[in-house]
LODREN-515056 format. One record per residue (C-alpha): residue number from 1; x, y, z. Coordinates in nm, 2 decimals. Last residue first. Example, Ala and Ser with C-alpha at 12.3 -4.5 7.8 and 13.67 -1.06 7.14 Angstrom:
BEGIN
  nr      u      v      w
   2   1.37  -0.11   0.71
   1   1.23  -0.45   0.78
# end
This chain:
BEGIN
  nr      u      v      w
 396  -0.25  -1.99  -1.87
 395  -0.28  -1.70  -2.11
 394  -0.19  -1.38  -1.93
 393  -0.39  -1.14  -1.72
 392  -0.27  -0.81  -1.57
 391  -0.54  -0.65  -1.36
 390  -0.60  -0.28  -1.27
 389  -0.86  -0.18  -1.01
 388  -1.00   0.17  -0.98
 387  -1.17   0.29  -0.66
 386  -1.49   0.47  -0.56
 385  -1.59   0.50  -0.20
 384  -1.53   0.87  -0.19
 383  -1.28   1.07   0.02
 382  -1.00   1.03  -0.23
 381  -1.12   0.95  -0.59
 380  -0.84   0.83  -0.82
 379  -0.72   0.55  -0.59
 378  -0.54   0.28  -0.78
 377  -0.60  -0.08  -0.69
 376  -0.36  -0.35  -0.80
 375  -0.36  -0.71  -0.93
 374  -0.08  -0.89  -1.11
 373  -0.05  -1.22  -1.29
 372  -0.41  -1.32  -1.32
 371  -0.45  -1.64  -1.52
 370  -0.64  -1.66  -1.85
 369  -0.82  -1.93  -2.04
 368  -1.14  -2.02  -1.86
 367  -1.05  -1.75  -1.60
 366  -1.19  -1.50  -1.85
 365  -1.54  -1.58  -1.73
 364  -1.45  -1.56  -1.36
 363  -1.25  -1.24  -1.42
 362  -1.55  -1.09  -1.59
 361  -1.78  -1.15  -1.29
 360  -1.53  -1.02  -1.04
 359  -1.47  -0.71  -1.25
 358  -1.85  -0.65  -1.27
 357  -1.86  -0.65  -0.88
 356  -1.54  -0.45  -0.83
 355  -1.66  -0.16  -1.05
 354  -1.42   0.10  -1.19
 353  -1.22  -0.16  -1.38
 352  -0.90  -0.15  -1.59
 351  -0.82  -0.49  -1.75
 350  -0.47  -0.54  -1.91
 349  -0.50  -0.86  -2.12
 348  -0.20  -1.05  -2.25
 347  -0.14  -1.33  -2.51
 346  -0.45  -1.25  -2.73
 345  -0.69  -1.54  -2.71
 344  -0.91  -1.55  -3.02
 343  -1.19  -1.75  -2.86
 342  -1.16  -1.62  -2.51
 341  -1.13  -1.26  -2.63
 340  -1.43  -1.32  -2.86
 339  -1.64  -1.46  -2.57
 338  -1.55  -1.17  -2.34
 337  -1.64  -0.92  -2.62
 336  -1.97  -1.09  -2.69
 335  -2.07  -1.08  -2.33
 334  -2.00  -0.70  -2.32
 333  -1.73  -0.64  -2.07
 332  -1.81  -0.45  -1.75
 331  -2.13  -0.28  -1.64
 330  -1.93   0.01  -1.50
 329  -1.80   0.11  -1.85
 328  -1.51  -0.09  -2.00
 327  -1.14  -0.01  -1.97
 326  -0.99  -0.30  -2.17
 325  -0.63  -0.30  -2.28
 324  -0.52  -0.58  -2.52
 323  -0.17  -0.70  -2.55
 322   0.06  -0.86  -2.81
 321  -0.17  -0.74  -3.09
 320  -0.23  -1.00  -3.36
 319  -0.39  -0.79  -3.64
 318  -0.67  -1.05  -3.65
 317  -0.76  -0.91  -3.31
 316  -0.87  -0.59  -3.48
 315  -1.11  -0.79  -3.71
 314  -1.26  -0.98  -3.42
 313  -1.30  -0.67  -3.20
 312  -1.49  -0.44  -3.44
 311  -1.85  -0.55  -3.37
 310  -1.82  -0.62  -2.99
 309  -1.61  -0.30  -2.95
 308  -1.89  -0.09  -3.10
 307  -1.78   0.16  -3.36
 306  -1.53   0.44  -3.43
 305  -1.18   0.34  -3.49
 304  -0.86   0.51  -3.38
 303  -0.51   0.45  -3.52
 302  -0.20   0.56  -3.33
 301   0.16   0.52  -3.44
 300   0.21   0.87  -3.59
 299   0.22   1.06  -3.27
 298   0.29   1.43  -3.32
 297   0.16   1.52  -2.98
 296  -0.12   1.75  -3.11
 295  -0.18   1.50  -3.39
 294  -0.25   1.22  -3.14
 293  -0.47   1.47  -2.95
 292  -0.68   1.54  -3.26
 291  -0.72   1.17  -3.33
 290  -0.84   1.10  -2.97
 289  -1.08   1.40  -2.98
 288  -1.22   1.27  -3.31
 287  -1.27   0.93  -3.15
 286  -1.45   1.10  -2.85
 285  -1.68   1.27  -3.10
 284  -1.76   0.93  -3.26
 283  -1.86   0.77  -2.93
 282  -1.84   0.39  -3.00
 281  -1.47   0.37  -2.92
 280  -1.18   0.14  -3.04
 279  -0.81   0.23  -3.02
 278  -0.52   0.07  -3.20
 277  -0.17   0.16  -3.07
 276   0.15   0.07  -3.26
 275   0.52   0.05  -3.18
 274   0.50   0.06  -2.81
 273   0.61   0.27  -2.51
 272   0.55   0.62  -2.64
 271   0.20   0.53  -2.76
 270   0.10   0.40  -2.41
 269  -0.02   0.74  -2.28
 268  -0.19   0.81  -2.61
 267  -0.39   0.48  -2.58
 266  -0.48   0.53  -2.21
 265  -0.64   0.88  -2.25
 264  -0.75   0.83  -2.61
 263  -1.07   1.03  -2.61
 262  -1.27   0.72  -2.51
 261  -1.06   0.40  -2.56
 260  -1.34   0.15  -2.50
 259  -1.09  -0.12  -2.60
 258  -0.72  -0.03  -2.65
 257  -0.53  -0.27  -2.87
 256  -0.15  -0.29  -2.83
 255   0.10  -0.36  -3.10
 254   0.48  -0.40  -3.04
 253   0.46  -0.52  -2.68
 252   0.79  -0.55  -2.50
 251   0.63  -0.73  -2.21
 250   0.79  -0.49  -1.96
 249   0.73  -0.19  -2.18
 248   0.35  -0.25  -2.18
 247   0.36  -0.30  -1.80
 246   0.53   0.03  -1.76
 245   0.28   0.21  -1.97
 244   0.00   0.04  -1.78
 243   0.14   0.17  -1.45
 242   0.20   0.51  -1.60
 241  -0.17   0.52  -1.70
 240  -0.28   0.46  -1.35
 239  -0.03   0.69  -1.18
 238  -0.07   0.97  -1.43
 237  -0.44   0.93  -1.40
 236  -0.41   1.01  -1.03
 235  -0.24   1.34  -1.12
 234  -0.52   1.43  -1.37
 233  -0.81   1.32  -1.14
 232  -1.13   1.37  -1.34
 231  -1.02   1.12  -1.61
 230  -1.10   1.30  -1.94
 229  -1.42   1.28  -2.15
 228  -1.45   1.57  -2.39
 227  -1.77   1.78  -2.38
 226  -1.61   2.13  -2.32
 225  -1.30   2.05  -2.52
 224  -0.99   1.90  -2.36
 223  -0.66   1.91  -2.56
 222  -0.44   1.64  -2.41
 221  -0.06   1.67  -2.40
 220   0.15   1.36  -2.33
 219   0.48   1.33  -2.13
 218   0.80   1.12  -2.13
 217   1.00   0.86  -1.96
 216   0.92   0.92  -1.59
 215   0.56   1.01  -1.69
 214   0.39   1.35  -1.71
 213   0.03   1.40  -1.81
 212  -0.03   1.75  -1.97
 211  -0.36   1.92  -1.98
 210  -0.48   2.16  -2.25
 209  -0.79   2.37  -2.21
 208  -1.06   2.45  -2.47
 207  -1.27   2.74  -2.61
 206  -0.97   2.94  -2.72
 205  -1.02   3.24  -2.49
 204  -1.33   3.46  -2.44
 203  -1.70   3.43  -2.48
 202  -1.70   3.11  -2.68
 201  -2.06   3.02  -2.77
 200  -2.18   2.66  -2.73
 199  -2.49   2.49  -2.85
 198  -2.67   2.17  -2.74
 197  -2.50   2.19  -2.40
 196  -2.43   1.90  -2.16
 195  -2.49   1.99  -1.80
 194  -2.79   1.76  -1.78
 193  -3.14   1.81  -1.65
 192  -3.34   1.66  -1.94
 191  -3.63   1.90  -2.03
 190  -3.43   2.04  -2.32
 189  -3.34   2.41  -2.35
 188  -2.97   2.35  -2.31
 187  -2.74   2.64  -2.43
 186  -2.38   2.68  -2.33
 185  -2.19   3.00  -2.28
 184  -1.81   2.97  -2.27
 183  -1.52   3.11  -2.08
 182  -1.15   3.05  -2.15
 181  -0.83   3.11  -1.96
 180  -1.02   3.13  -1.63
 179  -0.81   3.26  -1.33
 178  -1.11   3.29  -1.09
 177  -1.20   3.58  -0.86
 176  -1.26   3.89  -1.07
 175  -1.24   3.68  -1.39
 174  -1.57   3.52  -1.32
 173  -1.76   3.84  -1.23
 172  -1.62   4.02  -1.53
 171  -1.72   3.74  -1.76
 170  -2.07   3.76  -1.63
 169  -2.08   4.14  -1.66
 168  -1.99   4.11  -2.03
 167  -2.24   3.83  -2.10
 166  -2.55   3.99  -1.96
 165  -2.79   3.70  -2.05
 164  -3.00   3.61  -2.35
 163  -2.82   3.29  -2.45
 162  -3.13   3.08  -2.36
 161  -3.19   2.77  -2.14
 160  -2.86   2.83  -1.97
 159  -2.53   2.65  -1.92
 158  -2.24   2.87  -1.80
 157  -1.91   2.71  -1.89
 156  -1.58   2.80  -1.72
 155  -1.24   2.67  -1.83
 154  -0.90   2.67  -1.67
 153  -0.54   2.66  -1.78
 152  -0.23   2.71  -1.57
 151  -0.08   2.36  -1.66
 150  -0.02   2.04  -1.46
 149  -0.36   2.04  -1.29
 148  -0.57   2.15  -1.59
 147  -0.91   2.27  -1.47
 146  -1.26   2.22  -1.61
 145  -1.55   2.42  -1.45
 144  -1.92   2.38  -1.52
 143  -2.19   2.61  -1.40
 142  -2.54   2.47  -1.46
 141  -2.90   2.57  -1.52
 140  -2.96   2.95  -1.52
 139  -3.25   3.06  -1.73
 138  -3.60   3.02  -1.57
 137  -3.90   2.81  -1.65
 136  -3.99   2.44  -1.66
 135  -4.22   2.48  -1.35
 134  -4.09   2.17  -1.19
 133  -3.73   2.20  -1.32
 132  -3.70   2.56  -1.20
 131  -3.41   2.73  -1.38
 130  -3.24   3.02  -1.20
 129  -3.35   3.37  -1.28
 128  -3.11   3.64  -1.41
 127  -3.18   3.95  -1.19
 126  -2.85   4.12  -1.28
 125  -2.75   4.17  -0.92
 124  -2.88   3.83  -0.81
 123  -2.71   3.65  -1.10
 122  -2.38   3.83  -1.04
 121  -2.39   3.76  -0.67
 120  -2.43   3.38  -0.73
 119  -2.16   3.40  -0.99
 118  -1.92   3.57  -0.75
 117  -2.00   3.32  -0.47
 116  -1.96   3.02  -0.69
 115  -1.62   3.16  -0.81
 114  -1.51   3.22  -0.45
 113  -1.58   2.85  -0.38
 112  -1.39   2.73  -0.69
 111  -1.07   2.93  -0.62
 110  -0.95   2.65  -0.38
 109  -0.91   2.42  -0.68
 108  -1.17   2.14  -0.72
 107  -1.24   1.87  -0.45
 106  -1.24   2.07  -0.13
 105  -1.57   2.24  -0.18
 104  -1.69   2.55   0.00
 103  -2.00   2.77   0.04
 102  -2.22   2.53  -0.15
 101  -2.60   2.60  -0.17
 100  -2.72   2.24  -0.17
  99  -2.98   2.22  -0.45
  98  -3.28   1.99  -0.43
  97  -3.47   1.80  -0.70
  96  -3.20   1.54  -0.75
  95  -3.23   1.42  -0.39
  94  -3.06   1.08  -0.39
  93  -2.72   1.23  -0.32
  92  -2.75   1.60  -0.26
  91  -2.75   1.81  -0.57
  90  -2.45   2.04  -0.57
  89  -2.41   2.42  -0.57
  88  -2.57   2.74  -0.67
  87  -2.89   2.86  -0.49
  86  -3.11   3.16  -0.59
  85  -3.39   3.35  -0.42
  84  -3.23   3.48  -0.10
  83  -3.42   3.78   0.05
  82  -3.42   3.65   0.40
  81  -3.56   3.32   0.27
  80  -3.74   3.34  -0.06
  79  -4.05   3.11  -0.09
  78  -3.93   2.95  -0.29
  77  -3.55   2.93  -0.33
  76  -3.44   2.87  -0.68
  75  -3.19   2.63  -0.82
  74  -2.86   2.64  -1.00
  73  -2.64   2.33  -1.05
  72  -2.26   2.28  -1.02
  71  -2.06   2.04  -1.25
  70  -1.70   1.99  -1.15
  69  -1.40   1.89  -1.36
  68  -1.02   1.87  -1.28
  67  -1.07   1.71  -0.94
  66  -0.76   1.70  -0.71
  65  -0.84   1.99  -0.47
  64  -0.75   1.76  -0.18
  63  -0.60   1.41  -0.18
  62  -0.28   1.45  -0.37
  61  -0.06   1.18  -0.53
  60  -0.35   0.93  -0.49
  59  -0.28   0.61  -0.31
  58  -0.16   0.29  -0.48
  57  -0.31  -0.03  -0.36
  56  -0.18  -0.39  -0.36
  55  -0.38  -0.71  -0.40
  54  -0.17  -1.02  -0.35
  53  -0.19  -1.27  -0.64
  52  -0.52  -1.44  -0.73
  51  -0.52  -1.82  -0.77
  50  -0.88  -1.90  -0.70
  49  -1.17  -1.65  -0.73
  48  -1.39  -1.70  -0.43
  47  -1.34  -1.35  -0.29
  46  -1.30  -1.10  -0.57
  45  -1.57  -0.87  -0.43
  44  -1.43  -0.89  -0.08
  43  -1.08  -0.80  -0.20
  42  -1.22  -0.50  -0.38
  41  -1.39  -0.37  -0.07
  40  -1.09  -0.46   0.14
  39  -0.86  -0.24  -0.07
  38  -1.11   0.04  -0.06
  37  -1.14   0.03   0.32
  36  -0.76   0.01   0.37
  35  -0.72   0.31   0.13
  34  -0.98   0.51   0.33
  33  -0.80   0.41   0.66
  32  -0.48   0.57   0.52
  31  -0.67   0.88   0.42
  30  -0.80   0.93   0.77
  29  -1.17   0.89   0.79
  28  -1.44   1.16   0.82
  27  -1.41   1.24   0.45
  26  -1.54   0.89   0.36
  25  -1.88   1.00   0.21
  24  -1.73   1.28   0.00
  23  -2.02   1.36  -0.24
  22  -2.30   1.32   0.00
  21  -2.36   1.69   0.03
  20  -2.52   1.68   0.37
  19  -2.29   1.46   0.57
  18  -1.99   1.68   0.50
  17  -2.10   2.03   0.40
  16  -1.86   2.21   0.64
  15  -1.57   2.05   0.47
  14  -1.25   1.93   0.64
  13  -1.38   1.62   0.80
  12  -1.07   1.42   0.90
  11  -0.74   1.58   1.01
  10  -0.45   1.53   0.77
   9  -0.18   1.32   0.93
   8  -0.19   1.02   0.69
   7  -0.20   1.24   0.38
   6   0.13   1.41   0.45
   5   0.34   1.09   0.39
   4   0.17   1.00   0.07
   3   0.03   0.65   0.09
   2   0.14   0.34  -0.10
   1   0.00   0.00   0.00
# end
C-alpha cells in the first residue's frame, strides 16, 4: 500500500457540508484508513476466485483539490428566505430535485468557492433567474469548470436555457476571482437536466484547455474541449496510465489494442512505449478527440476506430496485438467481447475496472483461459468509496 506521507496526518472532515452533500462519504476517515477500506472492498468482491496474487493499492498523489472537472447546479428558493432566491451548488445524493448551496468544496481548486459566490452575486445583481425543473422556467441551469492540474489553464461554462444574459458582466464576475483562460456560454433548453450543451458560444479564450500528463520517460498533452471525456483526477491518471505504460514496456509489446478508448487517455499514454496503438470507441466525438490529440503530440503510431467493441474486435484481433487493454463502463465487458477474447486469445490482457462487482464476474469468465499475474487498486477518488482496479492477465 502506497500513501503520501502528508495524507496520513491530515485531520478528518475538512468540509462544512460533509454529511449533507453526499459527495465525499469517507471524508471523516484518515486517508490511510480510506485506502484500507477500498482495498478490502475489492478483495471482498473478488473472494472465491482462485489463484489471485496479492492485492496492492496505490494512493492518490494529492488528496485535496484534485478534481479537474466539476458540475454545479442552479436552483431557486421558494418562498425566498431573507431575500435569498437563488442557490448554486450540488444536488445532494438521492435528492435530484434539491440544491445544496455550496459555500466551499475541497475537490476542485481553492478558487472554486469564490467563483460560486461571485456568480451567485452576479445572478442576483443582474436579476437572471435560475431554472426551475418543476415549472420548466428560468434561465440558469449549470456552472461547469474544467481545470488543468499540470498547466495554468481553466475553463468555465455557464449553461442556460437561452443565451440572452448579460455576458460582459458575467465574464467580469468570473475573472474577478477565478483565473479562467476560456469562458463559454452553453445552451440547453431540453427537459433533461444535464450539463451537456446543445450549443456553445466562446465568450473569451480558445474554447478548450490543454492538460499534460507526465511520466518518468515522457509526457503527453491532451486538448480538452467542453464535452470531452478525461479522467477527473489528472495526477491520479498519471499513476494509473503510468502503471499500464510500464507493463507494456515490460512485455515489450509491439502492438496494443485499447478497447473502450474514449478520447485516447490510455492509448496516447502508451503510444510512447509501443510500436502501434489501436483504439476502439463507439462515441464518434471521442474518436475525433483522440485523433486530434494524437496529432497534437505528433504521434504517428495511433489508429482510432469508431464503432462498438463487440463488432470491431474480431477484425482488430486479426492484427495479432501482443496485449489488449480494456477499460469498460461500470457494467463491465459485453458478453460478446468476453467470448471473442476467449476464442481469439491475445497473449496478454490489461483490464481496468471502476466496478469491483463487474470485475469479479468478468475475471471468472476470463479465467477459462487466463490467469491473473498482477492485481492493483489505484485510488483516483479520495474521500469517496470509488476505486479503480488494474489487472494483468496472461494466457495460462
